[in-house]
N, C-alpha and C positions, 0 to 999 in steps of 0.2 A: 270198626277200626279200618282205615284205608290201607294200612301198611303195618307191618310187624317185624319183629326180629326173625332172622331166617337161620335155622340150623338144620332143617330137614333135608337139605341136599348136601350140605357141608360134610366132608368126608365120608360121604355115604357109599361110595363106589370101591374105595380101596384104601389101605392103610397109607399114612403119610410117608414122604420120601425118607425122613429120618429113621423110621422104624424098618423100612425096607432095607436101608443101608446096613442097619445094625444086623437085621437077619442074614443078609447076603455075606457079610463079613464073618459071621459066626459059623456059617455052613448050614443054618437052619433051612434055607432055601438056596438053590443054585441059580445062577444066571440064566441058564437055558429054560428052566422051568418058568421063571417069571417072565422072560421074553415070550415064551409061548402063550402065556395067558394074555398078554398084551396084544400079540398078533391075532389071537382069537377074537378079541374085542374090536380090533381095526377091521377085521374081515366081516364081522357081523354089523358093524355100524358105518363103515366108511361110505357105502353107497348112499346113505341118507345125508350124513353129516359133511362129508367132502373136506376133511381137514388136512389132507395130504397131497403135496404136489409131487412127491417121489416117495416110494416105499417099496422095499424089496425084503420080503420076509427071509429069505435064505441069507441075505447079508446080515440081517440082524441075528439070526441063529449062529452064523459062523463067529461073529465077534463074541457071542455068549459062550460057545463052546471054548474058544481061546481063553477067556477070562476064567472059566471054570477050571481049566486045566493049570492056569496060572495059580489059582488059589490052592488046589490039591498039591502042587509042588511046594507050597510053604512059603511062596515068594510074598514080599510086601505089597499089601493091597493099596490102591488108590482111594481117595476120599470119596469117589463116586462109583466104586467098583460094582459092576454088574447093573447100574441103574440106566434104563432107557431114557433118552432125552430127544425130544423133537427139536429141530432147527428151522427157523425161518428161512424161507426160500430166497432171502437177499444175502445169505451169509455163505460165503464160499466153502465148498467141501471139495477137496481133491478127488477127481475121477467120479464124482456124482454130480449130476446136474443141478445147477444153480441158475434158474431162469428168471428171477426178479419179477415174476409175475406178469410178463410182458412178452408178447408175441414177437417183438423185435429181438429177443434173447432166446428164443426157442432153440433148443439143442446146445445151449452153452454149457460147457463142462470145464471147470477150473483145473488148473495144474497143481494149486497147492491150497492148503486149509487156511481159513481165517485164524487169527489168534485165538479165538474163544473155542474153535473146534480142536485146534491143537491142545489146548488145555483139557478139553473134555477127555480126549484120547489119553492124554498123560496120566489123568486122574481115574482111568479105568471106565468111563461111561461108555454105553452102547449107543451108537448113532443110529437111532431108530428109523430116521427118514428126514425129509424136507416138508415142512408145513406150509400151506397156502399163504401167500401174501396178496394184498391188493396190488394192483399194477404199479411197478416201480415204488412200492410202500407209501403210495399216496392215497387218494380217496376213491378211486374207480374199484368197486368190490371185486373179490374173487368169488369162488363157488361155494365156499364155506357157509353152512347154516348153523344157527344156534342149537346146541344140544337139548337145551330146555324145551324149546319149541321151534321146529324146523321151519316155520313161517316167519321167524324172526331173525334180525341181523345178529351175527356174533360179535360186531364191533369192527375196530379199525384195522390198520394194515397188519398187525400180528394176529389175525383172526384165526388162522389155522393152528397156531400155537395154543392160544387160549381154549379153542374148541376142543383139541385133542386132550388136554389136561382135564377139562371139565367133564369130558365124555368117558374119562377113565382108559384112554388109548395109550397114555404115557404118564408117569408121575411128574415129570418136569419138562419145561420147554423154555427155549429161548426166544425173545422178540426184540424189537426195538421200538423206540418212541421219539419222533419228531414233533409231534403235536400232543397227541393222547392215546397212542397205539399199544401201550402197555396197561394202563389203568383203566380205560374205557372197556377193551374187550374183556378184562378180568371181571369188571362190574357186570356186563351183559351176560357173561357165562357162569357167574357165580363162584369164582375162584380167587386166589390171592395173586396179585400182581405187583411186582417190586421193581420201580424205577431207580437205580442208584444216584448218588451225586454225579452230576456231568463230569466225564473223563475218568470215572472210577474203573471202567472196563474198557479195555482197548477195542477199537473198531476196525483195525486193519483186516482187509479181506472182506469188508461189508460194503455193500452199495452205499455210496455216498450222495445223500440227497441235500442236506443242510448241515455241514460241519459244525456250524455254531450251536446247533440244537440237537443232532443226532446223538441218542443215547441208548446203550444196550440194557435190556431188562429181562427179567425172568418170570415165569409162572410156575406156581405150585399149588396144592390144595390148602396150604397153611404157611404162616411166616417162617416156621422152622425149616421146612422144605426149600422156600425161597432163599433163606439165608445159606443152606448147604450149597445150592448151586451157584450163587452169586460170589460167595467167597472163594471158590474155585477160580472164578473168571476174573476177579479183581486182579490188577496188576498194572505194569509199566511197559509200554512198547515203543520204541524209536520211532516206528512207522505211524503212530498217532500222536501228534504234537499235543493233544488235550490231556494226555497222560503224564504223569510225573512219579519220581520215585518218592515212595513213602510207605510205611509199614501197612500191610493188610489188615484191616480190622477184624476182630474175632466175632464174626457175625453170628455163627451158630451158638456160640457160648453166650452171646447177648440174648438170644430167644430163649435160652435155658436158665437165665438169671432173673431173679425178681427185682423190680424197681425198688430202691430205697424207700420210697414213698410212693403212695398211690399217684398215678400220673394225672396231670392237669391238662385239659386240652382248651385250646383257644378256637371256638367256633366262629367261622367266619361264612358270610354269604358272598360268594365271589361274583364279579360282574356276569349277568345272565341268570342269576338266581330267580328273578322275577318271572321269567319264561319257562322255568322248570316245571316239571309234571307235578299237579297237586298231590299225587302219591308220594313223591319224594318229599315235599314239605311236610306232609303228615308223619312220614317216617322219621324225619330228623326231629320233628317235635317231640316224639316219643323217645328217640335216643338221648337228646339233650336232657329232657326231663329225668330220664333214668340215671344218667350220670350225676345229676344233682350238682353238688359244690365242685365236682371234678370238672366242671365245664362252665366257661364263661364266654359270652359273645362279644366279639370285637369286629370293628369295621376296618377294612383295609384302606390305607391312606389312599388319597385321590390319585396318586401317580399311577396306580394299578388300573384305573379306568381305560386308558389306551393301550394297556399291554397286549391284548389280543391282536390288535391291528399291527403293532409293532413286530409281534411274533411272525405273523403272517408276511410282512414286509421281508424280514430276513429269510424266511422259508422259501418264498417264491423268488427272490433275487438269487438265492444260491442254487435253487432248482433250475433256474434258466441257465446257469453257467454248467452245472454238473450233469444236467441232462440234455445238453446242447446237441450231442450226437443223435439221441433219439428224436429231438424235434427236426434236425436236419434231414435225417434219413428216413423218418417214417411219421410224421406228425399225424398224416391221415389214418394211422393205425392206432393211435393212441386214444384212451378213452377221454370223453368230454372234460372231466374233472382234471385229468392231468394237463391236457392242452391249454385250458383256461388258466391254470396256475402258472404254466411256463410263460404265457402270453403276458400275464401281470408281471412276472419276474423281468421280462424283456423290457417292459415299460418303466420299470423302477428308475428313480433318480439316485445317482450314487450318494449324493449328500444325505438323503433320506435313510438310505440303507445304512451308511456309516453312523448317523445318529442313533438309528434303532439298536445298532450293536452296543452302544454305550449304555442302554437302559437296564440290562441286568444288574450292572454294579448299583444303580440307583435304587432298584427294587429291593435287592438284598440288604442294602443299608437300611431301608425303610421297615424290613422285617425283623431288625435286630431287637427293636423295643418289644415286639410281640413275643419273640422267643425268649425274651427274659422273664416272661411272666407264665410261660407254658412248658410242657414237655414236647408237645407237638400241635400244629394247626390242624383242625378238624374240619372237613367239608365233604361235599359229595364227589363221587367218582364220575358221575355222568348226570344227565338232566333228568333221567328217569330210567325205566327199564328199556331193554332192547326194543327198538322201533319195528313195527312190522314190515315185512317185506325184505328182500336181500338187495335192494337197489341203492340202500344208503347205509353207511357204516356208523351213523349217529354224529352228534355234535360233540367236538373236543373242547368246547368252552371252559370246562372246568379243570382241564388238563394243561392246555397250552401255556397258561400263566406260569405254572411251575416248571415246565420244561424250559421256558425262557429264563426262569431265575436258575436253573441248574441244581435246584433242591432235590433231595431224595424224597420220593413219594412211595406210600405202601397203600395199595387198594385192598380192602378186606370185605368178604361177602357176608355182611351182616344183616342185610334187609331184604324184604320181599314185598314186591308190589301186589295190588289187589288182583291182577291177571296172573299171579302165581310165578311171576319172573323175577329173578335176583336183582337186586340194586346194591351197588358198593358204597362203602364208607372209605374215604381218602384221608390219610394223615400225612403230613408233611413236616420235615424236619429241616434244621439248619444245614447248609452245605457242609459236607464232610461228617456229619453226625449220623452216619448210617447205622451204626451199631445201636446208639440210643434210640434210633427211630424203630428198629426191628424189635429192641426189647419192649417198647411201648406198644407196638403193634401186636405182639404176642400177648401182652397183658390184656389189651382190648379184645382180642380174639377170644381168649380164655373166658374173661369176664362176660361177654355176650352169650357164649355157650352156656355158662353157669346159670346166667340170668333166664335164658329161654328154657333150660332144663327145669328149674324150679317152677316157672309158669306152667309148664306142662303138667308136672306132678300135682300142682295145687288147683289148676283151673281146667285142665284138659284142653285148653285152647290150641288150635293149630299155630304152629310157629315156622 
């Protein structure tokens, strides 16, 4: 069999964030003890993995001591009390370097926190450090390697956040996705990645590459941990016009609730399926067969064929505007991938850009008929396992479509390739239906775990 369900690595290194949260709140473990364990892991593995752009163990310890004193005093605890979180280095942190993975921003230290960092501090999280990003959160790779095999890529621009969680350096981390930089790194690194509905998490204080597409997301070992972090970050901020006032969904509760009926999945083969790795094809054959009547195959309407080029046009056009100062002041110091994208954006025609901006409405209308028949769309997270070498972040073809639609996506570490590297399964929900998607994702995560456990017990096969 070329590929199989993967539970060997999942949750192997540390307990999930929800369990850690409960142990911290009860006093079964104190924040300093927990932080020391993660510091030890970072110091042991960082020289090889390279997940951190900035890390100060004494800063982490100081936060932990303050939080432990807070709990001992009997004061109310935040929802993330004592949990270390990694933060992608395009997200502003007051008095802590935020260099955007770019030599032109070397030494940049913001004076105020991004919205999401303020929320983390308000809820008692420990700012563990800044994780490596690709240059200006685009395609020119950073220094990070894949924890499963250091000779392979960890994925897209949120590579440091994904690698840090996958290697057990932190239980939670924040990233962003403009093309595929939550779901793809989660797939390559064998963890859970969650990209919420567009506009659910405010982006103020975060490097703006393409405001039509930029979306904040999270990494964890499982859907419950992703829900815990994301629920704290959901909200409205007047500084981000993509957000609006609405009740924050009960994401954690959703992952702890059973669906009223066993979920049904619409399996789609997105544009680019034919070029995907044969290992991926084999793995999905297994998965769909195992789901049986709970999965049916459906073709995406023809309007989706050109979605990748439309998303790219929007991305590059807005990059050319928002990254103009980098182009003006230091184009020769930018990576080739970044320069070429800005050049294409400079050459874009206004009517084509404006036309592309209308496409998401058309795409989401076309998806309504599919969502009437299923709980979630099911498709690959990436075209295969992580590519060899650190010169490429992989192909975002299976992610950009959903980023353009603004739909919530959840990447789950359910598959393993013949080369023993993880491959992710992506499920997609309707815009705004984040809680239902997370509930469905938790069901699928548990179902796959139980299925592979049964296989192990009966056949002894490696999973």
